[in-house]
MIROBA-844664 format. One record per residue (C-alpha): x, y, z; residue in three letters; residue number from 1. Coordinates in steps of 0.02 Angstrom, whole numbers, plus 50000, padded with zeros to 5 digits. Last residue first. Example, Ala and Ser with C-alpha at 12.3 -4.5 7.8 and 13.67 -1.06 7.14 Angstrom:
residues 2
+-------+-------+-------+------+-----+
:     X :     Y :     Z : rest :  nr :
+-------+-------+-------+------+-----+
: 50684 : 49947 : 50357 :  Ser :   2 :
: 50615 : 49775 : 50390 :  Ala :   1 :
+-------+-------+-------+------+-----+
END
This chain:
residues 137
+-------+-------+-------+------+-----+
:     X :     Y :     Z : rest :  nr :
+-------+-------+-------+------+-----+
: 55992 : 57777 : 53966 :  Ala : 137 :
: 56124 : 57658 : 54031 :  Val : 136 :
: 56213 : 57561 : 53895 :  Thr : 135 :
: 56240 : 57390 : 53970 :  Glu : 134 :
: 56400 : 57338 : 54055 :  Pro : 133 :
: 56446 : 57162 : 54000 :  Val : 132 :
: 56379 : 57039 : 54128 :  Ala : 131 :
: 56474 : 56994 : 54286 :  Gln : 130 :
: 56573 : 56835 : 54296 :  Ser : 129 :
: 56490 : 56688 : 54387 :  Asp : 128 :
: 56598 : 56556 : 54304 :  Pro : 127 :
: 56751 : 56614 : 54402 :  Ser : 126 :
: 56900 : 56678 : 54307 :  Ser : 125 :
: 57050 : 56577 : 54249 :  Ala : 124 :
: 56958 : 56462 : 54128 :  Gly : 123 :
: 56926 : 56604 : 54008 :  Ala : 122 :
: 57039 : 56748 : 54063 :  Thr : 121 :
: 57089 : 56805 : 53889 :  Val : 120 :
: 56914 : 56778 : 53818 :  Gln : 119 :
: 56834 : 56868 : 53964 :  Arg : 118 :
: 56954 : 57013 : 53947 :  Trp : 117 :
: 56918 : 57025 : 53759 :  Lys : 116 :
: 56731 : 57035 : 53794 :  Arg : 115 :
: 56770 : 57165 : 53928 :  Met : 114 :
: 56872 : 57265 : 53802 :  Leu : 113 :
: 56730 : 57265 : 53676 :  Ala : 112 :
: 56599 : 57316 : 53805 :  Glu : 111 :
: 56707 : 57456 : 53875 :  Trp : 110 :
: 56750 : 57519 : 53700 :  Gln : 109 :
: 56563 : 57522 : 53656 :  Pro : 108 :
: 56530 : 57617 : 53820 :  Leu : 107 :
: 56667 : 57747 : 53795 :  Val : 106 :
: 56611 : 57838 : 53637 :  Gln : 105 :
: 56425 : 57852 : 53675 :  Ala : 104 :
: 56472 : 57894 : 53854 :  Leu : 103 :
: 56575 : 58042 : 53791 :  Tyr : 102 :
: 56426 : 58112 : 53696 :  Arg : 101 :
: 56311 : 58082 : 53845 :  Gln : 100 :
: 56433 : 58178 : 53957 :  Lys :  99 :
: 56422 : 58327 : 53839 :  Ile :  98 :
: 56232 : 58313 : 53831 :  His :  97 :
: 56217 : 58331 : 54020 :  Gly :  96 :
: 56377 : 58354 : 54116 :  Tyr :  95 :
: 56561 : 58341 : 54077 :  Gly :  94 :
: 56682 : 58197 : 54062 :  Arg :  93 :
: 56686 : 58011 : 54027 :  Ile :  92 :
: 56859 : 57970 : 53958 :  Gly :  91 :
: 56932 : 57939 : 54131 :  Asp :  90 :
: 56795 : 57807 : 54146 :  Pro :  89 :
: 56899 : 57696 : 54028 :  Leu :  88 :
: 57050 : 57688 : 54143 :  Arg :  87 :
: 57002 : 57523 : 54226 :  Ala :  86 :
: 56984 : 57441 : 54055 :  Ile :  85 :
: 57158 : 57494 : 53999 :  Gln :  84 :
: 57231 : 57439 : 54165 :  Thr :  83 :
: 57149 : 57268 : 54149 :  Ala :  82 :
: 57218 : 57252 : 53971 :  Leu :  81 :
: 57394 : 57297 : 54030 :  Gln :  80 :
: 57382 : 57174 : 54174 :  Leu :  79 :
: 57329 : 57037 : 54053 :  Arg :  78 :
: 57471 : 57079 : 53934 :  Glu :  77 :
: 57595 : 57077 : 54079 :  Pro :  76 :
: 57553 : 56893 : 54115 :  Pro :  75 :
: 57468 : 56860 : 54281 :  Ser :  74 :
: 57580 : 56769 : 54406 :  Asn :  73 :
: 57548 : 56886 : 54553 :  Ala :  72 :
: 57361 : 56872 : 54525 :  Asn :  71 :
: 57229 : 56946 : 54411 :  Leu :  70 :
: 57062 : 56878 : 54349 :  Gly :  69 :
: 56968 : 56906 : 54512 :  Arg :  68 :
: 57036 : 57084 : 54515 :  Leu :  67 :
: 56965 : 57119 : 54342 :  Leu :  66 :
: 56794 : 57054 : 54396 :  Glu :  65 :
: 56795 : 57164 : 54551 :  Ala :  64 :
: 56847 : 57314 : 54444 :  Ile :  63 :
: 56704 : 57280 : 54324 :  Thr :  62 :
: 56578 : 57266 : 54466 :  Glu :  61 :
: 56639 : 57431 : 54537 :  Arg :  60 :
: 56625 : 57512 : 54365 :  Tyr :  59 :
: 56449 : 57446 : 54342 :  Gln :  58 :
: 56398 : 57518 : 54511 :  Gly :  57 :
: 56474 : 57687 : 54469 :  Ile :  56 :
: 56385 : 57683 : 54301 :  Leu :  55 :
: 56219 : 57650 : 54386 :  Ala :  54 :
: 56246 : 57798 : 54503 :  Arg :  53 :
: 56284 : 57911 : 54356 :  Glu :  52 :
: 56131 : 57849 : 54262 :  Gln :  51 :
: 56019 : 57886 : 54411 :  Lys :  50 :
: 56096 : 58061 : 54421 :  Arg :  49 :
: 56060 : 58093 : 54236 :  Glu :  48 :
: 55883 : 58025 : 54244 :  Ala :  47 :
: 55844 : 58146 : 54385 :  Thr :  46 :
: 55803 : 58075 : 54557 :  His :  45 :
: 55955 : 58141 : 54648 :  Gly :  44 :
: 55916 : 58324 : 54612 :  Phe :  43 :
: 55796 : 58353 : 54758 :  Pro :  42 :
: 55901 : 58246 : 54876 :  Asp :  41 :
: 55774 : 58187 : 55007 :  Leu :  40 :
: 55804 : 58003 : 54972 :  Ala :  39 :
: 55985 : 58033 : 55018 :  Thr :  38 :
: 56137 : 58055 : 54905 :  Gly :  37 :
: 56150 : 58240 : 54938 :  Arg :  36 :
: 56039 : 58294 : 55084 :  Leu :  35 :
: 56186 : 58361 : 55185 :  Val :  34 :
: 56208 : 58483 : 55040 :  Lys :  33 :
: 56059 : 58579 : 55107 :  Leu :  32 :
: 56170 : 58700 : 55205 :  Pro :  31 :
: 56238 : 58766 : 55038 :  Ala :  30 :
: 56068 : 58810 : 54962 :  Leu :  29 :
: 56055 : 58981 : 55046 :  Leu :  28 :
: 56235 : 59022 : 55000 :  Arg :  27 :
: 56199 : 58966 : 54823 :  Phe :  26 :
: 56048 : 59083 : 54812 :  Ala :  25 :
: 56152 : 59229 : 54875 :  Val :  24 :
: 56284 : 59194 : 54743 :  Gly :  23 :
: 56144 : 59186 : 54613 :  Met :  22 :
: 56101 : 59367 : 54655 :  Trp :  21 :
: 56263 : 59417 : 54570 :  Pro :  20 :
: 56182 : 59394 : 54400 :  Gly :  19 :
: 56144 : 59237 : 54304 :  Phe :  18 :
: 56207 : 59186 : 54134 :  Glu :  17 :
: 56128 : 59048 : 54034 :  Arg :  16 :
: 56198 : 58899 : 53941 :  Lys :  15 :
: 56080 : 58811 : 53821 :  Ile :  14 :
: 56036 : 58631 : 53861 :  Leu :  13 :
: 56042 : 58509 : 53716 :  Glu :  12 :
: 55882 : 58454 : 53630 :  Gly :  11 :
: 55961 : 58464 : 53458 :  Lys :  10 :
: 55857 : 58618 : 53414 :  Ala :   9 :
: 55919 : 58707 : 53572 :  Asn :   8 :
: 55853 : 58680 : 53747 :  Arg :   7 :
: 55801 : 58803 : 53881 :  Lys :   6 :
: 55869 : 58798 : 54056 :  Ser :   5 :
: 55772 : 58808 : 54219 :  Trp :   4 :
: 55784 : 58627 : 54280 :  Leu :   3 :
: 55957 : 58609 : 54203 :  Pro :   2 :
: 56029 : 58742 : 54317 :  Pro :   1 :
+-------+-------+-------+------+-----+
END
């Protein structure tokens, strides 16, 4: 668990092995999963979880903006660009420093593709378009 892990020289968490007793600990923690996503979630207040929730919100806003710019008469290029943007989160994988590495690759692509989307849909989308997703720290 990140709370108990040590970090290497780069500040990345070091993997640890735990014995069979950890199975007992997980069985004791299992009933507490009803707390996930609530104010009582002990792990929901970490910077990583806050970032994940912010990214989900940004993705939803992006999808809403893409949908506003598409209709039955949209050119195939526009649909292809929207699909490319919608698939960007598929490139965000892992946890901790691994996820941060993928985010560092995906977020600049996301921003560039959204700028391109806004240029392509200029005049077709509403003037209250969402802002470019910001890098969430």
